[in-house]
C-alpha positions as CSV (number, residue, x, y, z in Angstrom):
1,X,-8.6,9.8,15.8
2,X,-8.5,6.1,16.8
3,X,-10.5,4.0,19.3
4,X,-8.6,0.8,20.2
5,X,-11.1,-1.8,21.4
6,X,-9.8,-4.7,23.4
7,X,-12.2,-7.5,24.4
8,X,-10.8,-9.5,27.2
9,X,-11.7,-12.6,29.3
10,X,-9.3,-13.7,32.1
11,X,-6.3,-12.1,30.5
12,X,-5.1,-9.9,33.4
13,X,-1.4,-11.0,32.9
14,X,-1.3,-10.3,29.1
15,X,-3.2,-7.0,29.4
16,X,-0.1,-5.7,31.3
17,X,2.1,-6.1,28.3
18,X,-0.5,-4.6,25.9
19,X,-0.7,-1.6,28.3
20,X,3.1,-1.3,28.2
21,X,3.1,-1.3,24.4
22,X,0.5,1.4,24.4
23,X,2.6,3.5,26.7
24,X,5.5,3.3,24.3
25,X,3.4,4.6,21.3
26,X,5.1,7.5,19.6
27,X,1.6,8.9,19.0
28,X,-1.0,9.0,21.9
29,X,-3.9,10.1,19.7
30,X,-6.2,7.3,20.7
31,X,-8.6,6.1,23.4
32,X,-8.4,2.5,24.8
33,X,-11.7,0.8,25.4
34,X,-11.3,-2.4,27.4
35,X,-14.4,-4.6,27.4
36,X,-14.2,-7.2,30.1
37,X,-16.3,-10.1,29.1
38,X,-17.0,-11.4,32.6
39,X,-13.5,-12.1,33.8
40,X,-13.1,-13.9,37.1
41,X,-9.4,-13.2,37.5
42,X,-7.7,-9.9,38.5
43,X,-8.6,-8.0,35.4
44,X,-10.7,-5.4,37.2
45,X,-7.8,-4.7,39.6
46,X,-5.2,-4.6,36.8
47,X,-7.3,-2.2,34.7
48,X,-8.0,0.1,37.7
49,X,-4.2,0.3,38.2
50,X,-3.8,1.4,34.6
51,X,-6.5,4.1,35.0
52,X,-4.9,5.4,38.3
53,X,-1.7,6.0,36.4
54,X,-3.5,8.5,34.2
55,X,-1.1,8.0,31.3
56,X,-3.7,6.9,28.8
57,X,-7.3,7.7,27.9
58,X,-8.9,4.4,29.1
59,X,-12.5,3.3,29.3
60,X,-13.4,0.2,31.2
61,X,-16.6,-1.7,30.5
62,X,-17.8,-4.8,32.2
63,X,-20.3,-7.2,30.8
64,X,-21.6,-10.7,31.6
65,X,-19.8,-13.3,29.6
66,X,-21.3,-13.2,26.1
67,X,-18.2,-13.7,23.9
68,X,-15.8,-11.6,21.8
69,X,-18.3,-10.5,19.1
70,X,-20.7,-9.0,21.8
71,X,-17.7,-7.4,23.5
72,X,-16.6,-5.8,20.2
73,X,-20.2,-4.5,19.6
74,X,-20.2,-3.1,23.2
75,X,-16.9,-1.4,22.7
76,X,-18.0,0.1,19.4
77,X,-21.1,1.6,20.9
78,X,-18.8,3.4,23.4
79,X,-16.2,4.5,20.9
80,X,-15.9,8.3,20.3
81,X,-13.3,8.4,17.6
82,X,-13.6,8.2,13.9
83,X,-11.7,5.0,13.4
84,X,-11.8,1.7,15.3
85,X,-8.8,-0.6,15.8
86,X,-9.6,-4.0,17.4
87,X,-6.6,-5.3,19.4
88,X,-6.8,-8.6,21.3
89,X,-5.9,-8.7,25.0
90,X,-3.0,-11.1,24.5
91,X,-1.3,-9.1,21.7
92,X,0.8,-5.9,21.6
93,X,1.4,-3.1,19.1
94,X,4.7,-2.0,17.6
95,X,6.0,1.4,19.0
96,X,5.1,3.1,15.7
97,X,1.7,1.5,15.2
98,X,-0.6,4.4,15.9
99,X,1.8,6.9,14.2
100,X,1.8,4.7,11.1
101,X,-2.0,4.3,11.1
102,X,-2.8,7.9,11.7
103,X,-0.3,9.1,9.0
104,X,-1.7,6.6,6.4
105,X,-5.3,7.7,7.2
106,X,-4.4,11.3,6.7
107,X,-2.6,10.5,3.5
108,X,-5.5,8.6,1.9
109,X,-8.0,11.2,3.2
110,X,-5.9,13.9,1.6
111,X,-6.0,12.0,-1.7
112,X,-9.8,12.2,-1.4
113,X,-10.4,8.5,-2.0
114,X,-13.3,6.5,-0.6
115,X,-12.1,3.6,1.6
116,X,-13.5,1.7,4.6
117,X,-10.2,1.5,6.5
118,X,-6.6,0.2,6.5
119,X,-5.0,-3.2,6.8
120,X,-1.5,-4.1,8.0
121,X,0.5,-7.2,8.6
122,X,0.7,-9.0,11.9
123,X,4.0,-10.4,13.3
124,X,5.0,-12.8,16.0
125,X,6.4,-11.4,19.3
126,X,9.8,-11.3,17.7
127,X,8.6,-9.1,14.9
128,X,8.6,-11.8,12.1
129,X,5.7,-11.4,9.7
130,X,3.0,-14.0,9.8
131,X,1.5,-15.5,6.7
132,X,2.7,-15.6,3.1
133,X,5.7,-13.5,2.0
134,X,4.8,-11.0,-0.6
135,X,7.1,-9.8,-3.3
136,X,6.1,-6.2,-3.7
137,X,8.6,-4.7,-6.3
138,X,8.4,-1.3,-4.6
139,X,4.6,-1.5,-4.3
140,X,3.7,-0.3,-0.8
141,X,-0.1,-1.0,-0.7
142,X,-3.0,-2.4,-2.6
143,X,-6.7,-1.8,-2.5
144,X,-8.9,-4.8,-2.0
145,X,-11.6,-6.7,0.0
146,X,-11.2,-8.7,3.1
147,X,-11.7,-12.1,1.3
148,X,-9.0,-11.1,-1.2
149,X,-6.7,-10.3,1.7
150,X,-7.4,-13.6,3.4
151,X,-6.5,-15.5,0.2
152,X,-3.4,-13.4,-0.5
153,X,-1.8,-13.5,2.9
154,X,-3.4,-16.7,4.3
155,X,-3.3,-15.4,7.9
156,X,-5.2,-12.9,10.1
157,X,-4.4,-9.3,9.5
158,X,-4.6,-6.1,11.6
159,X,-7.6,-3.9,10.5
160,X,-8.5,-0.4,11.4
161,X,-12.0,0.5,10.1
162,X,-14.1,3.7,9.9
163,X,-16.5,3.6,12.9
164,X,-19.5,4.5,10.7
165,X,-19.1,1.4,8.7
166,X,-18.6,-0.9,11.7
167,X,-21.8,0.6,13.3
168,X,-23.9,-0.5,10.4
169,X,-22.3,-4.0,10.4
170,X,-22.3,-5.2,14.0
171,X,-21.8,-8.8,14.9
172,X,-25.0,-10.8,15.0
173,X,-26.1,-12.5,18.2
174,X,-27.3,-16.1,18.5
175,X,-28.9,-17.7,21.5
176,X,-26.4,-19.7,23.6
177,X,-23.5,-18.9,21.3
178,X,-20.5,-16.6,21.8
179,X,-18.6,-16.5,18.6
180,X,-18.9,-15.3,14.9
181,X,-15.8,-15.3,12.7
182,X,-14.6,-11.7,12.3
183,X,-14.1,-12.1,8.5
184,X,-17.9,-12.3,8.2
185,X,-18.1,-8.7,9.3
186,X,-14.9,-7.5,7.7
187,X,-16.3,-8.7,4.4
188,X,-19.5,-6.7,4.8
189,X,-17.5,-3.6,5.7
190,X,-15.2,-4.0,2.6
191,X,-18.3,-4.5,0.5
192,X,-19.0,-0.8,1.1
193,X,-15.5,0.2,0.2
194,X,-12.3,-1.8,0.0
195,X,-9.4,-1.2,2.4
196,X,-5.8,0.0,1.7
197,X,-3.6,-3.0,2.5
198,X,0.0,-2.3,3.4
199,X,1.8,-5.3,2.1
200,X,4.8,-5.5,4.4
201,X,4.3,-3.1,7.2
202,X,3.9,-4.8,10.6
203,X,2.0,-2.8,13.3
204,X,0.7,-5.6,15.5
205,X,2.5,-8.5,17.3
206,X,0.6,-11.5,18.5
207,X,0.9,-14.8,20.3
208,X,-1.5,-17.7,19.9
209,X,-2.1,-19.0,23.4
210,X,-3.2,-22.7,24.1
211,X,-6.6,-21.5,25.4
212,X,-7.2,-19.0,22.7
213,X,-9.9,-19.1,19.9
214,X,-7.4,-20.1,17.2
215,X,-6.1,-23.1,19.1
216,X,-9.6,-24.4,19.8
217,X,-11.3,-24.2,16.4
218,X,-13.1,-27.6,16.6
219,X,-14.7,-26.9,20.0
220,X,-15.6,-23.4,18.9
221,X,-17.3,-24.8,15.8
222,X,-19.3,-27.3,18.0
223,X,-20.3,-24.6,20.5
224,X,-21.2,-21.9,17.9
225,X,-22.6,-23.6,14.8
226,X,-25.0,-20.8,13.9
227,X,-22.3,-18.2,14.2
228,X,-20.0,-20.1,11.9
229,X,-22.8,-21.1,9.6
230,X,-23.7,-17.5,8.6
231,X,-20.0,-17.0,7.8
232,X,-19.5,-20.2,5.7
233,X,-22.8,-19.7,3.8
234,X,-21.8,-16.2,2.9
235,X,-18.2,-17.2,2.1
236,X,-19.3,-19.8,-0.5
237,X,-20.3,-17.0,-2.8
238,X,-17.3,-14.9,-2.2
239,X,-14.6,-17.5,-2.9
240,X,-13.4,-17.7,-6.5
241,X,-11.6,-21.0,-6.6
242,X,-13.5,-24.3,-6.6
243,X,-11.2,-25.6,-3.8
244,X,-12.2,-22.8,-1.5
245,X,-15.8,-23.0,-2.3
246,X,-15.8,-26.7,-1.6
247,X,-14.1,-26.1,1.7
248,X,-16.8,-23.6,2.7
249,X,-19.6,-26.0,1.7
250,X,-18.0,-28.8,3.8
251,X,-17.7,-26.4,6.8
252,X,-21.3,-25.3,6.4
253,X,-22.5,-28.9,6.4
254,X,-20.5,-29.5,9.6
255,X,-22.3,-26.5,11.1
256,X,-25.7,-28.0,10.2
257,X,-24.6,-31.3,11.7
258,X,-23.5,-29.7,15.0
259,X,-26.6,-27.6,15.1
260,X,-28.8,-30.7,14.8
261,X,-26.7,-32.5,17.5
262,X,-27.0,-29.8,20.1
């Protein structure tokens, strides 16, 4: 039912712990597509070791270094399952992650509702939820867009989308750039149908490394002004509050500046 897509670049060491977390899944109804974005460490050797164990359904794809968005597009084109679950190479899944996602998919499909996917909380490696605490009053899930989710939780979330909607909303490519904010695409997918958001269920554990994208925002903005610009220009019209709109306008102006200075 699920294709897990993992873009990776020089993450041989952390791929091992992700592999271990996938081995511990209570449900093995998934394929794992690893897209190597031109790694120069021991990633190929490590992945070949995984494949030789024959414990998981693994596809390994190597591409020249083009960035995470390109790797996600590449993985998507090679996915064979109905749903796609992007998982970063330095993160892990909880042991009930796939079981939870599959059961919730079946539940909503049985109800006959139209939805583009599911969304769950992320936690740190100790299992503590990231982002804003939500008082649910026995409410298990809500139905909303990716921008609403960003504003509610104020942190990245774990999405599992229907492949058909991802295929018609691939990441754009810009010459000499390697990054586009994921929310730009998640918004377009949830424009088709919103997602069911599980307010307090954690299925994904993450660690923000010093050389990761989140820790190097300013340099990413300078190196990828067009990729960020398409996101900020689009986001101006999605935000409701004046404060958020103003923030998007300022960021867009920064992108124009960096684009001119290149």
